[in-house]
Backbone as JSON Lines, residues from 0, in Angstrom:
{"i":0,"aa":"M","n":[20.3,-25.98,7.25],"ca":[20.19,-27.38,6.85],"c":[21.53,-28.09,7.06]}
{"i":1,"aa":"E","n":[21.49,-29.39,7.12],"ca":[22.69,-30.18,7.41],"c":[23.78,-29.95,6.36]}
{"i":2,"aa":"P","n":[25.04,-29.86,6.81],"ca":[26.14,-29.64,5.86],"c":[26.36,-30.84,4.96]}
{"i":3,"aa":"R","n":[26.82,-30.54,3.75],"ca":[27.12,-31.6,2.78],"c":[28.61,-31.87,2.65]}
{"i":4,"aa":"S","n":[29.42,-30.99,3.2],"ca":[30.86,-31.17,3.09],"c":[31.52,-30.67,4.36]}
{"i":5,"aa":"S","n":[32.86,-30.74,4.43],"ca":[33.59,-30.36,5.62],"c":[33.41,-28.88,5.92]}
{"i":6,"aa":"S","n":[33.49,-28.57,7.21],"ca":[33.25,-27.2,7.66],"c":[34.49,-26.63,8.3]}
{"i":7,"aa":"F","n":[34.88,-25.43,7.89],"ca":[36.01,-24.74,8.5],"c":[35.66,-24.28,9.91]}
{"i":8,"aa":"W","n":[34.38,-23.92,10.14],"ca":[33.96,-23.31,11.39],"c":[33.53,-24.32,12.45]}
{"i":9,"aa":"G","n":[33.48,-25.58,12.12],"ca":[33.09,-26.58,13.09],"c":[31.58,-26.78,13.13]}
{"i":10,"aa":"P","n":[31.1,-27.51,14.13],"ca":[29.66,-27.8,14.21],"c":[28.83,-26.53,14.35]}
{"i":11,"aa":"V","n":[27.61,-26.58,13.86],"ca":[26.69,-25.45,13.96],"c":[26.3,-25.24,15.42]}
{"i":12,"aa":"T","n":[26.43,-24.01,15.91],"ca":[26.04,-23.68,17.29],"c":[24.94,-22.63,17.34]}
{"i":13,"aa":"S","n":[24.57,-22.05,16.21],"ca":[23.5,-21.05,16.2],"c":[22.16,-21.73,16.45]}
{"i":14,"aa":"T","n":[21.19,-20.97,16.92],"ca":[19.87,-21.53,17.22],"c":[19.01,-21.64,15.98]}
{"i":15,"aa":"H","n":[19.45,-21.03,14.87],"ca":[18.66,-21.08,13.64],"c":[19.55,-21.41,12.45]}
{"i":16,"aa":"E","n":[19.02,-22.25,11.58],"ca":[19.56,-22.44,10.25],"c":[18.44,-22.16,9.26]}
{"i":17,"aa":"W","n":[18.82,-21.77,8.06],"ca":[17.81,-21.39,7.08],"c":[17.75,-22.43,5.96]}
{"i":18,"aa":"C","n":[16.82,-22.26,5.06],"ca":[16.51,-23.29,4.07],"c":[17.51,-23.26,2.91]}
{"i":19,"aa":"E","n":[18.76,-23.57,3.26],"ca":[19.82,-23.63,2.26],"c":[20.84,-24.65,2.73]}
{"i":20,"aa":"P","n":[21.2,-25.62,1.89],"ca":[22.21,-26.62,2.29],"c":[23.53,-25.94,2.65]}
{"i":21,"aa":"N","n":[24.15,-26.43,3.71],"ca":[25.36,-25.8,4.23],"c":[26.62,-26.28,3.5]}
{"i":22,"aa":"Y","n":[27.55,-25.36,3.31],"ca":[28.89,-25.64,2.79],"c":[28.86,-26.36,1.44]}
{"i":23,"aa":"V","n":[27.98,-25.93,0.58],"ca":[27.89,-26.52,-0.76],"c":[28.95,-25.94,-1.68]}
{"i":24,"aa":"Y","n":[29.17,-24.63,-1.59],"ca":[30.08,-23.96,-2.53],"c":[31.45,-23.68,-1.93]}
{"i":25,"aa":"S","n":[31.56,-23.7,-0.61],"ca":[32.83,-23.42,0.03],"c":[32.81,-23.97,1.45]}
{"i":26,"aa":"S","n":[33.94,-24.46,1.91],"ca":[34.02,-24.94,3.29],"c":[34.13,-23.79,4.28]}
{"i":27,"aa":"Y","n":[34.25,-22.55,3.76],"ca":[34.33,-21.37,4.61],"c":[33.0,-20.63,4.72]}
{"i":28,"aa":"I","n":[32.03,-20.98,3.89],"ca":[30.74,-20.27,3.88],"c":[29.63,-21.3,4.04]}
{"i":29,"aa":"A","n":[28.94,-21.25,5.17],"ca":[27.87,-22.23,5.43],"c":[26.71,-22.02,4.47]}
{"i":30,"aa":"E","n":[26.06,-20.87,4.59],"ca":[24.91,-20.56,3.73],"c":[25.37,-19.55,2.68]}
{"i":31,"aa":"F","n":[25.72,-20.04,1.53],"ca":[26.39,-19.22,0.52],"c":[25.51,-18.07,0.05]}
{"i":32,"aa":"F","n":[24.29,-18.36,-0.4],"ca":[23.43,-17.32,-0.96],"c":[22.97,-16.33,0.12]}
{"i":33,"aa":"N","n":[22.7,-16.84,1.32],"ca":[22.32,-15.95,2.41],"c":[23.46,-15.01,2.8]}
{"i":34,"aa":"T","n":[24.68,-15.44,2.54],"ca":[25.85,-14.6,2.86],"c":[26.08,-13.53,1.8]}
{"i":35,"aa":"I","n":[26.17,-13.94,0.55],"ca":[26.5,-12.97,-0.5],"c":[25.35,-12.02,-0.81]}
{"i":36,"aa":"S","n":[24.13,-12.39,-0.41],"ca":[22.97,-11.53,-0.69],"c":[23.0,-10.24,0.12]}
{"i":37,"aa":"M","n":[23.91,-10.13,1.09],"ca":[24.04,-8.9,1.86],"c":[24.88,-7.86,1.13]}
{"i":38,"aa":"I","n":[25.63,-8.27,0.13],"ca":[26.56,-7.36,-0.54],"c":[25.84,-6.17,-1.2]}
{"i":39,"aa":"P","n":[24.73,-6.38,-1.95],"ca":[24.05,-5.21,-2.55],"c":[23.62,-4.18,-1.51]}
{"i":40,"aa":"G","n":[23.12,-4.64,-0.36],"ca":[22.71,-3.71,0.68],"c":[23.87,-2.9,1.23]}
{"i":41,"aa":"I","n":[25.03,-3.54,1.37],"ca":[26.21,-2.83,1.86],"c":[26.63,-1.76,0.86]}
{"i":42,"aa":"L","n":[26.64,-2.1,-0.42],"ca":[27.06,-1.13,-1.44],"c":[26.09,0.04,-1.51]}
{"i":43,"aa":"L","n":[24.79,-0.24,-1.45],"ca":[23.79,0.84,-1.51],"c":[23.87,1.72,-0.27]}
{"i":44,"aa":"A","n":[24.1,1.11,0.9],"ca":[24.25,1.91,2.12],"c":[25.5,2.78,2.04]}
{"i":45,"aa":"L","n":[26.56,2.25,1.44],"ca":[27.79,3.03,1.28],"c":[27.55,4.22,0.36]}
{"i":46,"aa":"I","n":[26.84,3.99,-0.74],"ca":[26.5,5.1,-1.65],"c":[25.65,6.13,-0.92]}
{"i":47,"aa":"G","n":[24.68,5.65,-0.13],"ca":[23.84,6.57,0.64],"c":[24.65,7.38,1.63]}
{"i":48,"aa":"L","n":[25.64,6.75,2.27],"ca":[26.49,7.46,3.21],"c":[27.29,8.55,2.51]}
{"i":49,"aa":"V","n":[27.88,8.22,1.37],"ca":[28.66,9.2,0.62],"c":[27.78,10.38,0.21]}
{"i":50,"aa":"N","n":[26.59,10.1,-0.29],"ca":[25.68,11.17,-0.71],"c":[25.24,12.02,0.47]}
{"i":51,"aa":"S","n":[24.98,11.4,1.61],"ca":[24.56,12.17,2.78],"c":[25.67,13.09,3.27]}
{"i":52,"aa":"L","n":[26.91,12.64,3.17],"ca":[28.04,13.48,3.56],"c":[28.24,14.62,2.57]}
{"i":53,"aa":"R","n":[28.06,14.33,1.29],"ca":[28.19,15.38,0.28],"c":[27.11,16.44,0.41]}
{"i":54,"aa":"Q","n":[25.9,16.01,0.76],"ca":[24.77,16.93,0.85],"c":[24.66,17.58,2.22]}
{"i":55,"aa":"H","n":[25.55,17.18,3.14],"ca":[25.59,17.77,4.49],"c":[24.24,17.64,5.2]}
{"i":56,"aa":"V","n":[23.62,16.46,5.09],"ca":[22.39,16.22,5.83],"c":[22.72,15.97,7.29]}
{"i":57,"aa":"E","n":[21.7,15.89,8.14],"ca":[21.93,15.7,9.57],"c":[22.74,14.43,9.83]}
{"i":58,"aa":"K","n":[23.59,14.5,10.82],"ca":[24.51,13.4,11.1],"c":[23.79,12.1,11.44]}
{"i":59,"aa":"R","n":[22.6,12.21,12.0],"ca":[21.88,10.99,12.4],"c":[21.6,10.09,11.2]}
{"i":60,"aa":"F","n":[21.43,10.68,10.01],"ca":[21.17,9.87,8.81],"c":[22.45,9.2,8.32]}
{"i":61,"aa":"S","n":[23.58,9.89,8.46],"ca":[24.86,9.26,8.12],"c":[25.14,8.1,9.06]}
{"i":62,"aa":"V","n":[24.83,8.3,10.34],"ca":[25.01,7.22,11.32],"c":[24.13,6.03,10.97]}
{"i":63,"aa":"L","n":[22.93,6.3,10.47],"ca":[22.02,5.22,10.09],"c":[22.6,4.39,8.96]}
{"i":64,"aa":"Y","n":[23.19,5.03,7.96],"ca":[23.82,4.29,6.87],"c":[24.98,3.43,7.39]}
{"i":65,"aa":"I","n":[25.76,3.98,8.31],"ca":[26.85,3.21,8.9],"c":[26.29,2.01,9.66]}
{"i":66,"aa":"S","n":[25.2,2.24,10.38],"ca":[24.54,1.16,11.11],"c":[24.05,0.07,10.16]}
{"i":67,"aa":"N","n":[23.52,0.48,9.01],"ca":[23.07,-0.5,8.02],"c":[24.22,-1.4,7.56]}
{"i":68,"aa":"M","n":[25.38,-0.78,7.34],"ca":[26.53,-1.56,6.88],"c":[27.04,-2.5,7.97]}
{"i":69,"aa":"I","n":[27.07,-2.02,9.21],"ca":[27.51,-2.87,10.31],"c":[26.58,-4.07,10.47]}
{"i":70,"aa":"L","n":[25.28,-3.8,10.39],"ca":[24.3,-4.88,10.49],"c":[24.48,-5.9,9.37]}
{"i":71,"aa":"A","n":[24.72,-5.41,8.16],"ca":[24.89,-6.31,7.02],"c":[26.14,-7.18,7.17]}
{"i":72,"aa":"V","n":[27.22,-6.59,7.64],"ca":[28.45,-7.36,7.85],"c":[28.22,-8.42,8.93]}
{"i":73,"aa":"G","n":[27.53,-8.04,10.01],"ca":[27.22,-9.0,11.07],"c":[26.38,-10.15,10.56]}
{"i":74,"aa":"S","n":[25.42,-9.83,9.69],"ca":[24.57,-10.87,9.11],"c":[25.38,-11.8,8.21]}
{"i":75,"aa":"M","n":[26.29,-11.23,7.44],"ca":[27.16,-12.05,6.58],"c":[27.97,-13.05,7.42]}
{"i":76,"aa":"L","n":[28.54,-12.57,8.51],"ca":[29.35,-13.45,9.36],"c":[28.49,-14.55,9.98]}
{"i":77,"aa":"Y","n":[27.28,-14.21,10.36],"ca":[26.38,-15.21,10.93],"c":[26.05,-16.3,9.92]}
{"i":78,"aa":"H","n":[25.63,-15.9,8.73],"ca":[25.24,-16.9,7.73],"c":[26.45,-17.67,7.21]}
{"i":79,"aa":"A","n":[27.61,-17.06,7.24],"ca":[28.81,-17.75,6.77],"c":[29.29,-18.8,7.76]}
{"i":80,"aa":"T","n":[29.06,-18.56,9.05],"ca":[29.62,-19.45,10.08],"c":[28.59,-20.29,10.8]}
{"i":81,"aa":"L","n":[27.36,-19.77,10.94],"ca":[26.31,-20.43,11.73],"c":[26.79,-20.74,13.14]}
{"i":82,"aa":"Q","n":[27.49,-19.76,13.73],"ca":[27.96,-19.87,15.1],"c":[27.14,-18.96,16.01]}
{"i":83,"aa":"Q","n":[27.01,-19.36,17.27],"ca":[26.19,-18.61,18.22],"c":[26.69,-17.18,18.39]}
{"i":84,"aa":"L","n":[28.01,-17.01,18.51],"ca":[28.57,-15.67,18.71],"c":[28.23,-14.76,17.53]}
{"i":85,"aa":"Q","n":[28.4,-15.27,16.32],"ca":[28.1,-14.47,15.13],"c":[26.6,-14.23,14.98]}
{"i":86,"aa":"Q","n":[25.79,-15.17,15.45],"ca":[24.34,-14.95,15.42],"c":[23.97,-13.75,16.29]}
{"i":87,"aa":"Q","n":[24.57,-13.66,17.46],"ca":[24.32,-12.5,18.31],"c":[24.91,-11.24,17.71]}
{"i":88,"aa":"G","n":[25.99,-11.39,16.94],"ca":[26.55,-10.25,16.22],"c":[25.66,-9.76,15.1]}
{"i":89,"aa":"D","n":[24.68,-10.56,14.74],"ca":[23.65,-10.16,13.77],"c":[22.44,-9.6,14.49]}
{"i":90,"aa":"E","n":[21.97,-10.3,15.52],"ca":[20.71,-9.94,16.18],"c":[20.83,-8.68,17.04]}
{"i":91,"aa":"T","n":[21.93,-8.53,17.76],"ca":[22.09,-7.35,18.6],"c":[22.13,-6.06,17.78]}
{"i":92,"aa":"P","n":[22.89,-5.98,16.67],"ca":[22.82,-4.78,15.83],"c":[21.44,-4.54,15.22]}
{"i":93,"aa":"M","n":[20.64,-5.6,15.03],"ca":[19.27,-5.41,14.55],"c":[18.48,-4.56,15.55]}
{"i":94,"aa":"V","n":[18.63,-4.87,16.83],"ca":[17.95,-4.1,17.87],"c":[18.53,-2.69,17.94]}
{"i":95,"aa":"W","n":[19.85,-2.57,17.88],"ca":[20.46,-1.24,17.92],"c":[19.96,-0.36,16.77]}
{"i":96,"aa":"E","n":[19.83,-0.97,15.59],"ca":[19.37,-0.19,14.45],"c":[17.94,0.29,14.64]}
{"i":97,"aa":"M","n":[17.09,-0.56,15.21],"ca":[15.71,-0.14,15.47],"c":[15.67,0.99,16.5]}
{"i":98,"aa":"L","n":[16.55,0.94,17.49],"ca":[16.63,2.04,18.46],"c":[17.07,3.32,17.76]}
{"i":99,"aa":"L","n":[17.95,3.19,16.79],"ca":[18.37,4.36,16.02],"c":[17.22,4.91,15.19]}
{"i":100,"aa":"Y","n":[16.43,4.02,14.58],"ca":[15.24,4.46,13.84],"c":[14.28,5.2,14.76]}
{"i":101,"aa":"I","n":[14.08,4.68,15.97],"ca":[13.19,5.33,16.93],"c":[13.7,6.73,17.25]}
{"i":102,"aa":"Y","n":[15.01,6.85,17.44],"ca":[15.59,8.17,17.72],"c":[15.37,9.12,16.55]}
{"i":103,"aa":"I","n":[15.63,8.66,15.34],"ca":[15.48,9.52,14.16],"c":[14.04,9.97,13.99]}
{"i":104,"aa":"L","n":[13.1,9.08,14.24],"ca":[11.69,9.39,14.01],"c":[11.1,10.28,15.09]}
{"i":105,"aa":"Y","n":[11.51,10.07,16.33],"ca":[10.84,10.76,17.44],"c":[11.62,11.95,17.99]}
{"i":106,"aa":"S","n":[12.92,12.02,17.75],"ca":[13.72,13.09,18.35],"c":[13.34,14.5,17.92]}
{"i":107,"aa":"P","n":[12.86,14.74,16.67],"ca":[12.53,16.13,16.31],"c":[11.48,16.77,17.21]}
{"i":108,"aa":"D","n":[10.57,15.98,17.77],"ca":[9.52,16.52,18.63],"c":[9.77,16.26,20.1]}
{"i":109,"aa":"W","n":[10.94,15.75,20.43],"ca":[11.24,15.43,21.82],"c":[11.81,16.67,22.5]}
{"i":110,"aa":"H","n":[11.18,17.08,23.59],"ca":[11.55,18.35,24.24],"c":[12.86,18.24,25.02]}
{"i":111,"aa":"Y","n":[13.15,17.08,25.54],"ca":[14.37,16.91,26.34],"c":[15.39,16.15,25.49]}
{"i":112,"aa":"Q","n":[16.18,16.89,24.74],"ca":[17.01,16.31,23.69],"c":[18.05,15.33,24.21]}
{"i":113,"aa":"S","n":[18.55,15.53,25.42],"ca":[19.61,14.65,25.92],"c":[19.09,13.35,26.51]}
{"i":114,"aa":"T","n":[17.82,13.35,26.92],"ca":[17.3,12.16,27.6],"c":[17.08,10.99,26.65]}
{"i":115,"aa":"M","n":[16.57,11.26,25.45],"ca":[16.27,10.17,24.53],"c":[17.52,9.39,24.1]}
{"i":116,"aa":"P","n":[18.57,10.05,23.57],"ca":[19.76,9.27,23.19],"c":[20.4,8.55,24.37]}
{"i":117,"aa":"T","n":[20.37,9.17,25.54],"ca":[20.94,8.52,26.73],"c":[20.17,7.26,27.08]}
{"i":118,"aa":"F","n":[18.84,7.37,27.09],"ca":[18.01,6.21,27.41],"c":[18.18,5.1,26.38]}
{"i":119,"aa":"L","n":[18.16,5.46,25.1],"ca":[18.27,4.46,24.04],"c":[19.64,3.78,24.06]}
{"i":120,"aa":"F","n":[20.69,4.56,24.36],"ca":[22.03,3.98,24.46],"c":[22.1,2.97,25.59]}
{"i":121,"aa":"L","n":[21.58,3.35,26.76],"ca":[21.6,2.44,27.91],"c":[20.74,1.21,27.63]}
{"i":122,"aa":"Y","n":[19.6,1.43,27.0],"ca":[18.71,0.32,26.65],"c":[19.44,-0.67,25.74]}
{"i":123,"aa":"G","n":[20.11,-0.14,24.72],"ca":[20.84,-1.01,23.79],"c":[21.97,-1.75,24.47]}
{"i":124,"aa":"A","n":[22.66,-1.09,25.39],"ca":[23.77,-1.73,26.11],"c":[23.26,-2.85,27.01]}
{"i":125,"aa":"V","n":[22.17,-2.58,27.73],"ca":[21.59,-3.6,28.62],"c":[21.11,-4.8,27.81]}
{"i":126,"aa":"F","n":[20.47,-4.52,26.67],"ca":[20.01,-5.63,25.83],"c":[21.17,-6.48,25.35]}
{"i":127,"aa":"A","n":[22.25,-5.83,24.92],"ca":[23.41,-6.58,24.41],"c":[23.97,-7.52,25.47]}
{"i":128,"aa":"V","n":[24.1,-7.02,26.69],"ca":[24.62,-7.85,27.78],"c":[23.65,-8.98,28.1]}
{"i":129,"aa":"A","n":[22.37,-8.65,28.21],"ca":[21.36,-9.66,28.54],"c":[21.28,-10.73,27.46]}
{"i":130,"aa":"H","n":[21.33,-10.31,26.2],"ca":[21.22,-11.27,25.09],"c":[22.44,-12.19,25.04]}
{"i":131,"aa":"S","n":[23.6,-11.65,25.38],"ca":[24.82,-12.47,25.35],"c":[24.79,-13.54,26.44]}
{"i":132,"aa":"Q","n":[24.08,-13.26,27.54],"ca":[24.04,-14.21,28.64],"c":[22.83,-15.15,28.57]}
{"i":133,"aa":"L","n":[21.68,-14.61,28.17],"ca":[20.44,-15.38,28.2],"c":[20.09,-16.0,26.86]}
{"i":134,"aa":"R","n":[20.69,-15.47,25.78],"ca":[20.47,-16.01,24.43],"c":[18.98,-16.11,24.1]}
{"i":135,"aa":"F","n":[18.34,-14.96,24.05],"ca":[16.91,-14.92,23.74],"c":[16.64,-15.56,22.38]}
{"i":136,"aa":"D","n":[15.51,-16.21,22.26],"ca":[15.1,-16.79,20.98],"c":[13.76,-16.17,20.56]}
{"i":137,"aa":"I","n":[12.67,-16.75,21.04],"ca":[11.35,-16.17,20.75],"c":[11.26,-14.77,21.33]}
{"i":138,"aa":"G","n":[11.85,-14.58,22.51],"ca":[11.84,-13.26,23.15],"c":[12.48,-12.21,22.28]}
{"i":139,"aa":"F","n":[13.56,-12.58,21.58],"ca":[14.22,-11.63,20.69],"c":[13.29,-11.23,19.55]}
{"i":140,"aa":"K","n":[12.62,-12.21,18.95],"ca":[11.73,-11.92,17.82],"c":[10.59,-11.01,18.24]}
{"i":141,"aa":"V","n":[9.96,-11.33,19.38],"ca":[8.85,-10.5,19.87],"c":[9.34,-9.09,20.17]}
{"i":142,"aa":"H","n":[10.47,-9.0,20.82],"ca":[11.05,-7.7,21.16],"c":[11.34,-6.87,19.91]}
{"i":143,"aa":"Y","n":[11.91,-7.52,18.9],"ca":[12.24,-6.81,17.66],"c":[10.98,-6.32,16.95]}
{"i":144,"aa":"V","n":[9.96,-7.16,16.89],"ca":[8.7,-6.77,16.25],"c":[8.08,-5.59,16.98]}
{"i":145,"aa":"L","n":[8.12,-5.59,18.3],"ca":[7.56,-4.48,19.08],"c":[8.3,-3.17,18.78]}
{"i":146,"aa":"L","n":[9.61,-3.24,18.65],"ca":[10.37,-2.04,18.3],"c":[9.98,-1.53,16.92]}
{"i":147,"aa":"C","n":[9.77,-2.46,15.98],"ca":[9.33,-2.07,14.64],"c":[7.96,-1.4,14.68]}
{"i":148,"aa":"L","n":[7.06,-1.96,15.49],"ca":[5.71,-1.41,15.59],"c":[5.72,0.0,16.18]}
{"i":149,"aa":"L","n":[6.68,0.27,17.06],"ca":[6.78,1.61,17.64],"c":[7.09,2.67,16.58]}
{"i":150,"aa":"C","n":[7.72,2.26,15.5],"ca":[8.09,3.21,14.45],"c":[6.92,3.56,13.53]}
{"i":151,"aa":"I","n":[5.93,2.69,13.45],"ca":[4.87,2.86,12.45],"c":[4.06,4.14,12.63]}
{"i":152,"aa":"P","n":[3.58,4.47,13.86],"ca":[2.77,5.69,13.99],"c":[3.49,6.95,13.51]}
{"i":153,"aa":"R","n":[4.77,7.08,13.86],"ca":[5.49,8.29,13.46],"c":[5.78,8.3,11.96]}
{"i":154,"aa":"M","n":[6.07,7.13,11.4],"ca":[6.28,7.05,9.95],"c":[5.01,7.44,9.2]}
{"i":155,"aa":"Y","n":[3.88,6.98,9.7],"ca":[2.6,7.32,9.05],"c":[2.32,8.81,9.17]}
{"i":156,"aa":"K","n":[2.67,9.4,10.31],"ca":[2.48,10.84,10.49],"c":[3.29,11.62,9.47]}
{"i":157,"aa":"Y","n":[4.55,11.25,9.3],"ca":[5.4,11.95,8.33],"c":[4.88,11.76,6.91]}
{"i":158,"aa":"Y","n":[4.36,10.56,6.63],"ca":[3.83,10.29,5.29],"c":[2.62,11.18,5.01]}
{"i":159,"aa":"I","n":[1.76,11.36,5.99],"ca":[0.57,12.19,5.81],"c":[0.93,13.67,5.68]}
{"i":160,"aa":"L","n":[1.9,14.11,6.45],"ca":[2.22,15.54,6.49],"c":[3.09,16.0,5.32]}
{"i":161,"aa":"T","n":[3.91,15.12,4.79],"ca":[4.82,15.56,3.73],"c":[4.09,15.79,2.41]}
{"i":162,"aa":"E","n":[4.54,16.78,1.68],"ca":[4.01,17.04,0.34],"c":[5.03,16.69,-0.74]}
{"i":163,"aa":"D","n":[6.15,16.16,-0.31],"ca":[7.22,15.77,-1.24],"c":[6.83,14.47,-1.93]}
{"i":164,"aa":"I","n":[6.64,14.54,-3.24],"ca":[6.21,13.36,-4.0],"c":[7.25,12.25,-3.94]}
{"i":165,"aa":"S","n":[8.53,12.62,-4.04],"ca":[9.59,11.6,-4.01],"c":[9.64,10.9,-2.66]}
{"i":166,"aa":"A","n":[9.36,11.64,-1.58],"ca":[9.35,11.04,-0.25],"c":[8.2,10.04,-0.12]}
{"i":167,"aa":"K","n":[7.03,10.42,-0.64],"ca":[5.89,9.5,-0.62],"c":[6.17,8.26,-1.46]}
{"i":168,"aa":"R","n":[6.83,8.47,-2.59],"ca":[7.17,7.33,-3.46],"c":[8.15,6.4,-2.74]}
{"i":169,"aa":"A","n":[9.1,6.98,-2.02],"ca":[10.07,6.17,-1.28],"c":[9.37,5.36,-0.19]}
{"i":170,"aa":"A","n":[8.39,5.98,0.47],"ca":[7.65,5.28,1.52],"c":[6.86,4.1,0.94]}
{"i":171,"aa":"K","n":[6.22,4.31,-0.2],"ca":[5.47,3.23,-0.84],"c":[6.4,2.11,-1.29]}
{"i":172,"aa":"F","n":[7.55,2.48,-1.83],"ca":[8.53,1.48,-2.26],"c":[8.99,0.64,-1.07]}
{"i":173,"aa":"Y","n":[9.2,1.31,0.05],"ca":[9.64,0.59,1.26],"c":[8.58,-0.4,1.72]}
{"i":174,"aa":"V","n":[7.32,0.03,1.74],"ca":[6.24,-0.85,2.2],"c":[6.11,-2.07,1.29]}
{"i":175,"aa":"V","n":[6.19,-1.85,-0.02],"ca":[6.07,-2.97,-0.97],"c":[7.22,-3.96,-0.78]}
{"i":176,"aa":"T","n":[8.44,-3.45,-0.69],"ca":[9.59,-4.35,-0.52],"c":[9.54,-5.06,0.83]}
{"i":177,"aa":"L","n":[9.05,-4.37,1.85],"ca":[8.93,-5.0,3.17],"c":[7.93,-6.15,3.14]}
{"i":178,"aa":"L","n":[6.79,-5.94,2.49],"ca":[5.78,-6.99,2.4],"c":[6.28,-8.18,1.59]}
{"i":179,"aa":"L","n":[6.91,-7.89,0.44],"ca":[7.45,-8.97,-0.39],"c":[8.55,-9.73,0.36]}
{"i":180,"aa":"G","n":[9.41,-8.98,1.03],"ca":[10.49,-9.6,1.78],"c":[9.97,-10.47,2.91]}
{"i":181,"aa":"T","n":[8.91,-10.0,3.58],"ca":[8.32,-10.77,4.67],"c":[7.74,-12.09,4.16]}
{"i":182,"aa":"V","n":[7.09,-12.04,3.01],"ca":[6.56,-13.26,2.4],"c":[7.69,-14.25,2.11]}
{"i":183,"aa":"C","n":[8.79,-13.74,1.55],"ca":[9.95,-14.6,1.26],"c":[10.53,-15.18,2.54]}
{"i":184,"aa":"W","n":[10.63,-14.36,3.58],"ca":[11.19,-14.8,4.87],"c":[10.33,-15.9,5.47]}
{"i":185,"aa":"L","n":[9.01,-15.69,5.48],"ca":[8.1,-16.67,6.07],"c":[8.09,-17.97,5.27]}
{"i":186,"aa":"A","n":[8.1,-17.85,3.95],"ca":[8.1,-19.05,3.11],"c":[9.35,-19.87,3.35]}
{"i":187,"aa":"D","n":[10.5,-19.2,3.41],"ca":[11.76,-19.9,3.64],"c":[11.76,-20.58,5.0]}
{"i":188,"aa":"R","n":[11.12,-19.95,5.98],"ca":[11.12,-20.47,7.35],"c":[10.1,-21.59,7.54]}
{"i":189,"aa":"Q","n":[8.9,-21.38,7.02],"ca":[7.79,-22.29,7.31],"c":[7.64,-23.42,6.29]}
{"i":190,"aa":"L","n":[8.12,-23.23,5.08],"ca":[7.91,-24.21,4.02],"c":[9.19,-24.92,3.6]}
{"i":191,"aa":"C","n":[10.18,-24.92,4.48],"ca":[11.49,-25.45,4.09],"c":[11.42,-26.94,3.73]}
{"i":192,"aa":"K","n":[10.64,-27.71,4.46],"ca":[10.55,-29.15,4.17],"c":[10.04,-29.39,2.75]}
{"i":193,"aa":"D","n":[9.06,-28.58,2.34],"ca":[8.55,-28.71,0.98],"c":[9.56,-28.2,-0.04]}
{"i":194,"aa":"I","n":[10.16,-27.05,0.26],"ca":[11.12,-26.44,-0.66],"c":[12.33,-27.35,-0.88]}
{"i":195,"aa":"S","n":[12.76,-28.03,0.17],"ca":[13.95,-28.89,0.06],"c":[13.74,-30.05,-0.9]}
{"i":196,"aa":"R","n":[12.48,-30.36,-1.21],"ca":[12.19,-31.43,-2.17],"c":[12.1,-30.92,-3.6]}
{"i":197,"aa":"W","n":[12.11,-29.6,-3.77],"ca":[12.03,-29.03,-5.11],"c":[13.38,-29.17,-5.81]}
{"i":198,"aa":"S","n":[13.34,-29.14,-7.13],"ca":[14.59,-29.16,-7.89],"c":[15.3,-27.81,-7.87]}
{"i":199,"aa":"F","n":[14.54,-26.77,-7.52],"ca":[15.1,-25.41,-7.47],"c":[14.72,-24.76,-6.16]}
{"i":200,"aa":"N","n":[15.72,-24.24,-5.45],"ca":[15.49,-23.53,-4.2],"c":[15.4,-22.04,-4.49]}
{"i":201,"aa":"P","n":[14.25,-21.39,-4.22],"ca":[14.12,-19.96,-4.53],"c":[14.93,-19.05,-3.62]}
{"i":202,"aa":"Q","n":[15.56,-19.62,-2.58],"ca":[16.41,-18.84,-1.67],"c":[15.64,-17.66,-1.07]}
{"i":203,"aa":"G","n":[14.56,-17.99,-0.37],"ca":[13.69,-16.95,0.18],"c":[14.38,-16.01,1.15]}
{"i":204,"aa":"H","n":[15.27,-16.55,1.98],"ca":[15.93,-15.68,2.95],"c":[16.91,-14.74,2.26]}
{"i":205,"aa":"A","n":[17.58,-15.24,1.23],"ca":[18.48,-14.37,0.46],"c":[17.69,-13.27,-0.24]}
{"i":206,"aa":"L","n":[16.5,-13.6,-0.74],"ca":[15.64,-12.59,-1.36],"c":[15.22,-11.55,-0.34]}
{"i":207,"aa":"W","n":[14.96,-11.99,0.88],"ca":[14.64,-11.05,1.97],"c":[15.79,-10.06,2.15]}
{"i":208,"aa":"H","n":[17.01,-10.55,2.17],"ca":[18.17,-9.67,2.3],"c":[18.23,-8.65,1.17]}
{"i":209,"aa":"I","n":[18.05,-9.13,-0.05],"ca":[18.16,-8.25,-1.22],"c":[17.05,-7.2,-1.22]}
{"i":210,"aa":"L","n":[15.83,-7.63,-0.93],"ca":[14.7,-6.69,-0.93],"c":[14.87,-5.63,0.15]}
{"i":211,"aa":"M","n":[15.29,-6.02,1.34],"ca":[15.46,-5.04,2.4],"c":[16.66,-4.14,2.12]}
{"i":212,"aa":"G","n":[17.7,-4.69,1.52],"ca":[18.84,-3.86,1.15],"c":[18.5,-2.86,0.07]}
{"i":213,"aa":"S","n":[17.54,-3.23,-0.8],"ca":[17.16,-2.33,-1.9],"c":[16.41,-1.11,-1.42]}
{"i":214,"aa":"T","n":[15.95,-1.11,-0.16],"ca":[15.25,0.07,0.34],"c":[16.17,1.28,0.44]}
{"i":215,"aa":"H","n":[17.49,1.04,0.38],"ca":[18.42,2.17,0.39],"c":[18.39,2.94,-0.93]}
{"i":216,"aa":"I","n":[17.81,2.34,-1.98],"ca":[17.77,3.0,-3.28],"c":[16.96,4.28,-3.23]}
{"i":217,"aa":"S","n":[15.83,4.26,-2.53],"ca":[14.92,5.41,-2.52],"c":[15.56,6.66,-1.94]}
{"i":218,"aa":"P","n":[16.19,6.59,-0.75],"ca":[16.87,7.79,-0.26],"c":[17.98,8.27,-1.18]}
{"i":219,"aa":"I","n":[18.68,7.3,-1.83],"ca":[19.76,7.69,-2.73],"c":[19.21,8.49,-3.9]}
{"i":220,"aa":"R","n":[18.07,8.04,-4.46],"ca":[17.49,8.72,-5.61],"c":[16.93,10.09,-5.24]}
{"i":221,"aa":"S","n":[16.37,10.17,-4.04],"ca":[15.75,11.43,-3.65],"c":[16.78,12.46,-3.24]}
């Protein structure tokens, strides 16, 4: 939304703004609540990383926690500045993280162990270069959703096969938070004109950040 005060970062150059008045609380932070709402996710991912290192779990899970933190920091910079460069610093790690999820989910049954990480690495590198030059918009969203959909069959398989009650509980918690977060995301995006007339802004996008960041709680508990 349009800024209400002076901006340290200059005019908005990102392709998206969210349903929050810009630079209300600080001239250094465009979307204040969307920025600080990433902090819980970073802290939970850090706790998850420490626990995974202590428990000596497979390195791919530690890398995933690091990826979560990198993505969160990139998102903070994007919402704080609303600049095109920082927006890509948010969106490109989103794709990289989904590629990492695909590797984690599918690699145990992959017969050619070196081919999958090599392909996914090259895929991520090509996307980063292409996105920096072409600045995908709708194409990025469709691409990201397709990557998410690729994860669902294998996640469902693991859910059916596992007998670990805590793992099933974590999966259910993730689905619930994902659905609630999606509702918040869509409401913030599609109903902003109505919300902007309310006396209270529910900060749907910030709630999306918090709900998705809270999914780190389940692995930590288990």
